[in-house]
Every structure is written in C-alpha cells, then in structure tokens.
KEGU-973647 format. One line per field, with one value per residue: residue in three letters; x, y, z of N, C-alpha, C in turn. Coordinates in steps of 0.1 Angstrom, whole numbers. Example, Ala and Ser with C-alpha at 12.3 -4.5 7.8 and 13.67 -1.06 7.14 Angstrom:
residuo	ala	ser
n_X	132	128
n_Y	-57	-22
n_Z	78	71
ca_X	123	137
ca_Y	-45	-11
ca_Z	78	71
c_X	132	129
c_Y	-33	0
c_Z	78	79
//
This chain:
residuo	met	pro	tyr	pro	ile	leu	thr	lys	ala	glu	ala	arg	thr	tyr	leu	leu	ala	val	asp	ala	ala	ile	glu	lys	gln	ala	asp	ala	pro	glu	ile	pro	ala	thr	his	tyr	lys	pro	asp	gly	pro	asp	glu	asp	trp	asp	asp	leu	gly	lys	asp	val	ala	ala	lys	leu	glu	gly	ile	ile	val	lys	leu	asp	gly	thr	gly	asp	val	lys	gly	ser	glu	phe	glu	val	leu	ala	gly	pro	val	ile	his	ala	leu	leu	pro	glu	his	pro	ala	leu	ala	asp	pro	glu	phe	trp	val	trp	val	val	val	ala	his	cys	glu	gly	val	val	arg	trp	arg	tyr	pro	lys	lys	gly	asn	leu	arg	asn	phe	gly	ile	gly	gly	gly	gly	glu	asn	leu	leu	tyr	arg	leu	trp	leu	arg	ala	glu	ile	gly	tyr	ala	pro	gly	ala	his	asp	pro	tyr	glu	leu	ala	leu	val	gly	asp	ile	asp	phe	trp	arg	ser	his	ile	phe	arg	gln	ser	tyr	gly	glu	val	arg	his	phe	ala	arg	ala	leu	ile	glu	phe	gln	phe	pro	ala	lys	met	ala	arg	lys	ser	his	leu	lys	ile	asn	gln	ile	arg	leu	leu	ala	lys	gln	leu	lys	arg	ala	arg	ser	asn	leu	leu	phe	glu	leu	met	ser	gln	ser	arg	ala	thr	gln	phe	ile	glu	ser	glu	trp	glu	arg	leu	ala	ser	glu	thr	ala
n_X	-208	-229	-225	-240	-233	-226	-216	-194	-196	-222	-237	-231	-242	-269	-272	-266	-288	-308	-305	-309	-337	-347	-343	-360	-384	-392	-403	-382	-354	-351	-334	-303	-299	-288	-256	-237	-210	-193	-186	-176	-195	-232	-255	-283	-285	-302	-321	-303	-293	-317	-321	-299	-304	-329	-320	-302	-317	-334	-317	-312	-338	-339	-319	-326	-343	-340	-336	-312	-283	-266	-238	-214	-223	-240	-222	-207	-226	-236	-216	-208	-235	-236	-215	-220	-242	-235	-221	-188	-172	-161	-173	-172	-147	-149	-152	-174	-195	-201	-210	-233	-247	-253	-266	-288	-300	-294	-293	-310	-301	-274	-280	-292	-271	-252	-265	-260	-260	-241	-225	-211	-189	-194	-211	-193	-184	-156	-130	-131	-128	-140	-166	-195	-210	-191	-169	-180	-185	-156	-146	-157	-148	-119	-118	-130	-129	-132	-146	-140	-153	-168	-170	-168	-156	-133	-140	-158	-145	-128	-130	-145	-126	-103	-104	-107	-84	-62	-64	-81	-71	-44	-16	-8	-33	-43	-32	-47	-41	-21	-33	-51	-35	-25	-49	-54	-32	-37	-61	-61	-71	-65	-68	-94	-104	-100	-84	-50	-28	-25	-43	-24	-1	-9	-10	14	27	13	23	50	46	36	57	76	64	70	95	93	78	48	30	44	47	36	7	15	41	37	26	46	65	51	50	76	83	68	79	105	98	87	108	124	110	107
n_Y	149	128	92	61	37	7	-5	-33	-46	-39	-50	-77	-85	-80	-100	-124	-124	-126	-152	-166	-160	-172	-198	-203	-197	-170	-135	-114	-94	-59	-40	-25	11	33	47	76	88	116	121	124	126	136	109	89	66	46	41	31	8	-6	-9	-27	-49	-58	-65	-86	-103	-111	-124	-146	-157	-165	-186	-203	-225	-253	-255	-258	-241	-221	-212	-202	-197	-176	-156	-149	-136	-117	-99	-79	-66	-53	-36	-20	-6	8	41	57	62	74	59	31	21	16	-7	-6	5	-15	-35	-22	-23	-51	-57	-39	-42	-65	-88	-113	-121	-129	-148	-166	-174	-185	-206	-219	-215	-191	-177	-152	-140	-137	-115	-96	-95	-95	-101	-75	-80	-104	-99	-106	-90	-71	-85	-94	-71	-62	-81	-75	-49	-52	-67	-50	-33	-4	8	-15	-42	-62	-50	-61	-87	-100	-103	-122	-148	-177	-195	-195	-202	-195	-166	-160	-173	-165	-139	-121	-127	-121	-101	-87	-84	-60	-43	-31	-31	-50	-73	-77	-83	-108	-123	-120	-135	-160	-167	-164	-146	-159	-185	-188	-179	-200	-220	-214	-224	-253	-261	-268	-256	-228	-221	-224	-204	-181	-181	-174	-149	-136	-138	-121	-97	-87	-74	-59	-31	-34	-16	5	-8	-9	-23	-38	-43	-57	-79	-91	-96	-115	-136	-141	-149	-172	-188	-191	-206	-229	-240	-247	-267	-286
n_Z	-65	-44	-40	-34	-6	13	43	49	73	81	60	64	88	81	61	73	89	71	62	85	89	66	71	95	83	86	85	63	73	75	48	55	61	37	31	20	-1	-9	-39	-74	-105	-106	-104	-111	-90	-79	-99	-118	-104	-103	-130	-137	-119	-133	-159	-154	-141	-162	-179	-162	-164	-190	-189	-171	-175	-172	-145	-135	-123	-144	-144	-157	-183	-176	-163	-187	-202	-185	-177	-197	-199	-174	-175	-198	-188	-164	-156	-162	-132	-100	-80	-88	-83	-55	-31	-12	-25	-44	-26	-18	-42	-46	-23	-21	-46	-60	-45	-50	-74	-68	-49	-65	-83	-66	-46	-21	14	34	16	17	8	-19	-20	-15	10	30	9	-14	-40	-45	-48	-66	-86	-90	-100	-124	-138	-138	-154	-179	-182	-183	-207	-226	-256	-270	-300	-315	-337	-322	-293	-268	-271	-261	-234	-234	-237	-224	-194	-160	-141	-153	-154	-128	-115	-130	-139	-120	-95	-96	-94	-117	-129	-122	-140	-168	-196	-198	-188	-207	-228	-221	-222	-249	-258	-248	-258	-289	-317	-343	-337	-334	-310	-294	-267	-262	-246	-226	-195	-174	-185	-188	-161	-153	-167	-157	-131	-136	-147	-124	-107	-122	-121	-97	-101	-124	-140	-151	-158	-175	-198	-232	-248	-269	-263	-240	-249	-264	-243	-227	-247	-250	-224	-221	-244	-232	-208	-220	-235	-212	-199	-219
ca_X	-222	-228	-229	-244	-224	-231	-204	-193	-202	-237	-241	-228	-251	-282	-272	-270	-302	-318	-303	-317	-350	-351	-343	-370	-394	-398	-400	-369	-352	-351	-321	-298	-299	-277	-247	-233	-197	-195	-175	-179	-207	-244	-262	-296	-280	-313	-326	-293	-293	-329	-319	-289	-312	-339	-313	-295	-329	-339	-307	-314	-350	-335	-310	-330	-354	-338	-334	-297	-276	-255	-229	-205	-231	-245	-212	-204	-237	-240	-206	-211	-246	-233	-205	-226	-253	-229	-211	-175	-175	-153	-180	-169	-135	-151	-158	-186	-203	-205	-218	-245	-254	-258	-275	-299	-307	-291	-294	-316	-293	-263	-284	-294	-259	-245	-276	-258	-258	-228	-218	-211	-179	-199	-217	-182	-181	-144	-123	-139	-127	-148	-181	-201	-213	-178	-162	-186	-182	-143	-143	-160	-139	-106	-119	-134	-121	-140	-144	-140	-165	-175	-161	-167	-152	-123	-147	-165	-137	-124	-140	-146	-113	-92	-105	-106	-71	-51	-66	-85	-63	-30	-12	-8	-45	-45	-28	-55	-36	-12	-42	-57	-25	-25	-61	-52	-22	-42	-73	-59	-80	-61	-73	-109	-105	-98	-72	-36	-22	-33	-46	-11	7	-13	-9	30	29	8	32	62	44	34	72	82	57	78	106	91	66	42	22	51	46	24	0	22	53	33	23	60	70	44	53	91	82	63	90	115	93	85	121	130	101	105
ca_Y	145	115	79	51	27	1	-11	-46	-50	-39	-60	-91	-86	-82	-111	-135	-122	-132	-166	-172	-158	-182	-212	-202	-193	-158	-123	-110	-81	-46	-38	-15	24	35	59	82	94	129	121	122	134	131	98	82	52	37	36	23	-5	-14	-16	-37	-62	-62	-70	-98	-113	-114	-134	-156	-163	-174	-196	-212	-234	-267	-255	-258	-228	-222	-200	-199	-189	-164	-147	-144	-127	-106	-89	-67	-58	-44	-27	-11	2	17	51	58	69	69	49	18	17	16	-20	-6	8	-28	-41	-17	-28	-63	-59	-31	-45	-78	-100	-123	-125	-135	-162	-177	-178	-192	-209	-224	-205	-188	-173	-139	-134	-132	-102	-86	-95	-102	-94	-69	-86	-116	-95	-112	-79	-64	-95	-95	-57	-62	-89	-68	-37	-57	-71	-41	-26	5	8	-28	-47	-64	-44	-72	-100	-107	-106	-135	-160	-182	-201	-188	-204	-187	-153	-158	-176	-160	-125	-112	-130	-119	-87	-81	-81	-46	-35	-35	-36	-63	-85	-78	-89	-121	-128	-123	-146	-175	-169	-156	-145	-168	-198	-187	-176	-212	-219	-217	-232	-262	-257	-269	-247	-215	-220	-222	-191	-172	-180	-168	-135	-130	-135	-111	-86	-80	-68	-50	-23	-37	-3	12	-15	-7	-35	-47	-47	-67	-91	-97	-101	-127	-146	-145	-158	-185	-196	-197	-217	-241	-246	-253	-279	-295
ca_Z	-59	-35	-44	-23	-1	25	48	49	86	82	50	69	98	74	51	82	95	60	62	97	85	56	79	103	75	92	76	61	80	65	43	62	56	27	33	9	-2	-18	-50	-88	-111	-101	-112	-104	-87	-77	-112	-123	-98	-106	-144	-137	-116	-142	-170	-149	-138	-175	-183	-155	-168	-202	-186	-159	-179	-167	-131	-130	-124	-155	-139	-168	-192	-170	-163	-199	-207	-175	-176	-207	-197	-163	-179	-206	-180	-154	-161	-157	-120	-89	-72	-94	-76	-41	-27	-5	-35	-49	-16	-18	-54	-45	-12	-24	-58	-67	-36	-55	-84	-61	-43	-76	-87	-54	-38	-8	25	38	4	19	1	-32	-18	-12	24	29	-1	-24	-54	-47	-51	-79	-96	-93	-109	-137	-143	-141	-166	-191	-183	-188	-220	-234	-267	-277	-314	-321	-342	-309	-280	-255	-276	-251	-222	-235	-238	-211	-183	-147	-135	-160	-151	-114	-111	-139	-141	-110	-83	-98	-93	-130	-133	-120	-152	-177	-209	-197	-186	-221	-237	-217	-228	-265	-260	-245	-268	-301	-328	-353	-333	-333	-296	-285	-258	-269	-238	-218	-182	-166	-191	-184	-147	-151	-172	-147	-119	-140	-148	-111	-102	-130	-117	-85	-105	-136	-139	-162	-162	-183	-211	-240	-249	-280	-256	-231	-258	-268	-231	-225	-255	-247	-212	-225	-252	-224	-199	-229	-238	-199	-197	-230
c_X	-221	-232	-231	-234	-231	-218	-205	-199	-217	-242	-240	-239	-265	-283	-274	-282	-312	-316	-310	-332	-356	-352	-356	-384	-401	-396	-386	-365	-351	-336	-316	-298	-286	-269	-242	-219	-199	-184	-182	-192	-220	-250	-274	-292	-292	-318	-316	-291	-304	-326	-309	-296	-320	-331	-307	-307	-335	-329	-310	-328	-347	-328	-316	-341	-353	-339	-322	-291	-265	-246	-220	-212	-235	-234	-207	-214	-238	-229	-208	-223	-244	-225	-212	-236	-246	-220	-198	-177	-166	-159	-175	-157	-138	-159	-172	-198	-210	-214	-231	-254	-261	-268	-289	-308	-306	-290	-299	-308	-280	-268	-288	-281	-252	-257	-273	-256	-243	-219	-215	-200	-184	-207	-206	-179	-167	-136	-133	-139	-135	-163	-185	-202	-199	-171	-168	-183	-166	-140	-146	-150	-125	-107	-125	-126	-130	-136	-142	-153	-174	-167	-159	-162	-143	-129	-156	-158	-132	-134	-138	-132	-102	-92	-103	-90	-60	-52	-68	-76	-48	-27	-12	-22	-50	-42	-36	-51	-27	-21	-48	-47	-24	-38	-59	-41	-28	-55	-71	-69	-78	-65	-88	-111	-104	-86	-59	-28	-29	-34	-32	-1	5	-10	6	32	25	17	44	58	41	50	78	76	64	91	104	78	57	32	31	52	35	18	9	35	49	32	36	66	63	49	67	91	78	73	101	112	93	97	128	123	101	113
c_Y	131	103	70	41	20	-7	-26	-53	-50	-48	-75	-93	-88	-96	-123	-135	-129	-147	-173	-171	-170	-196	-214	-198	-181	-147	-119	-97	-69	-44	-25	-1	26	48	63	88	105	129	119	129	127	120	94	69	43	31	27	8	-14	-19	-27	-50	-66	-70	-84	-108	-118	-125	-147	-164	-171	-187	-207	-222	-248	-267	-255	-244	-229	-210	-195	-191	-176	-153	-141	-134	-114	-95	-77	-59	-48	-33	-15	-2	12	28	50	68	65	58	34	12	15	2	-18	-1	-6	-36	-36	-22	-41	-66	-51	-35	-59	-90	-113	-130	-134	-148	-170	-182	-186	-196	-214	-213	-202	-184	-158	-132	-130	-119	-92	-86	-103	-93	-87	-74	-98	-112	-99	-101	-71	-72	-95	-80	-57	-69	-82	-55	-40	-61	-60	-33	-17	8	-3	-33	-52	-61	-53	-85	-108	-109	-119	-149	-165	-186	-194	-190	-196	-172	-151	-161	-169	-145	-117	-115	-127	-104	-79	-78	-67	-37	-39	-40	-47	-75	-87	-86	-104	-128	-131	-134	-159	-177	-161	-157	-156	-182	-197	-185	-188	-211	-221	-227	-243	-257	-257	-258	-231	-211	-217	-208	-180	-170	-172	-153	-128	-128	-123	-98	-79	-73	-58	-43	-24	-25	6	3	-11	-23	-44	-52	-58	-79	-98	-102	-113	-138	-151	-154	-171	-195	-201	-207	-230	-249	-253	-265	-289	-309
c_Z	-52	-43	-32	-19	10	30	49	62	87	72	56	79	92	68	61	88	84	61	73	94	75	62	88	96	82	80	75	68	69	61	50	55	47	32	21	10	-13	-29	-64	-92	-105	-110	-104	-100	-85	-88	-119	-118	-101	-121	-145	-131	-126	-153	-165	-147	-151	-181	-176	-160	-182	-199	-176	-163	-175	-151	-126	-132	-134	-153	-149	-178	-187	-169	-176	-204	-198	-175	-185	-204	-185	-168	-188	-198	-170	-161	-156	-145	-110	-80	-76	-88	-61	-38	-19	-13	-41	-39	-17	-31	-52	-35	-15	-34	-64	-58	-43	-66	-78	-55	-53	-82	-77	-43	-23	2	27	26	6	11	-14	-32	-14	2	26	19	-12	-38	-56	-50	-65	-90	-98	-102	-123	-145	-147	-153	-179	-194	-188	-203	-230	-244	-274	-292	-322	-327	-331	-297	-270	-259	-266	-237	-222	-235	-226	-201	-170	-141	-141	-155	-136	-109	-118	-142	-127	-98	-84	-98	-106	-136	-131	-132	-164	-191	-209	-195	-199	-231	-233	-222	-242	-266	-259	-254	-280	-311	-340	-350	-329	-318	-288	-278	-265	-260	-232	-204	-174	-171	-188	-169	-145	-157	-163	-136	-123	-142	-135	-105	-109	-126	-105	-88	-117	-133	-153	-168	-172	-197	-220	-243	-259	-272	-246	-238	-260	-256	-229	-233	-253	-234	-214	-233	-242	-215	-209	-232	-225	-197	-207	-227
//
C-alpha cells in the first residue's frame, strides 16, 4: 500500500517561500501536494503524523516555560515518543518520507528546535540523515532494547554531540548492534550510565573504529563480540597514548 513522500526539491522551494513570507509578514504558501510510493502495509499516515506532531508539541509546552530552546532535553524525550508511535514499515528507510513528515506535520517543531532561518538541512534538505525527526527516531531505534525494564534506556544517554558525531555520522552507526555496543561501552550500567571516556578519548576511539570499519565487517559480529572488539581497541589506544 502507498506511503506519502515529498521531494527535497519541492520541500526546499516551499520552505524558502515560507521564510520569505515570514520576513514580509505575508501569507504562508500552500504545502506542496503529497506524492505516494506503493510499498509496505497500509497505514493511516496522516493520523500518525498528527499524533507525532501533537506529542512533540506537548513536550515543547513542558520545556518552553522559560522561553529558551532546551534542545538536548527535547531530543531525549522526543525520540522514544516518535519510535513508539510509528510502525515498522519500509517508509521509515525513505528520506523523502521523513521530509513529508516534517513539512506536512512537524514544521513548527523543527522551527522551534532550530529558530534561525536557513535551517533547511534539519528538514532533510541535503543529507537525509540530518532530518530532525529522522535523527530522533534513529536515536531511539538504535537504543531500543525490547523486553528490557526500560527499552529506551540507551536512547536516553549521551549528549547531542555524542550521537551526531560518534553514531549518526560514522559508517559503523549503520550497524545497529555495533552502535549499541559502543553506547554500552561509553555509558556502562555499572557507572550509572555516566561517561566512561572523556571527550578527546571517545573521539580518538571513534576515529579508530571508523578506520577498522574499512577492513572488517561489523555486521558479522554479535553484540558481545562487538563489545569485546571495542574494549580491545580502546585498551590498545590507551596503551599507545599513555
């Protein structure tokens, strides 16, 4: 059954027109017509989009008492909400679906999170991985552990820089269980999920893992093997820099 999409080109034209209308205090342009791709089970995507927007706007209301944008707190709370609402579906792997979600339903959320003009990348214009709603969903997806006491516990740890720099923008971030092993390593339960390595140390380890990724298939590792590999790579780096 079809799922909705919006092309990046159409979204870009629309969002620039919105910026111009805001500057001129003119009426906002109409949202471009939705296109559809015939794949996956049938879902009521408009209702789901409205539910996501309503939940996120509710979080904003709770955080917005001082008028300051509390980006980190918002992202921690928002990811599990989006992940819990959206079904498993091929649409979630399509960047143009996420462009549709933010433009058709969550434009105000993105503009609240990134109030400066010219933030088109946060709508998914350019690299699809920069789309705010997709990033929030992906953070929860990677950290999700079904059956755990708190299935989103790992999605709640770490700051925005950790996730963007050391998970989303790294090739090994595509391998869910490997990324999860790195999060467990950096924020171990035995340390009450506090950071294991300092900022410069985790950056060094991330670079080493990226280099190793070019020669090793992380997909073939179990999560326990990935944990052992990450620990051994850090032990080697630590000994070299001691």
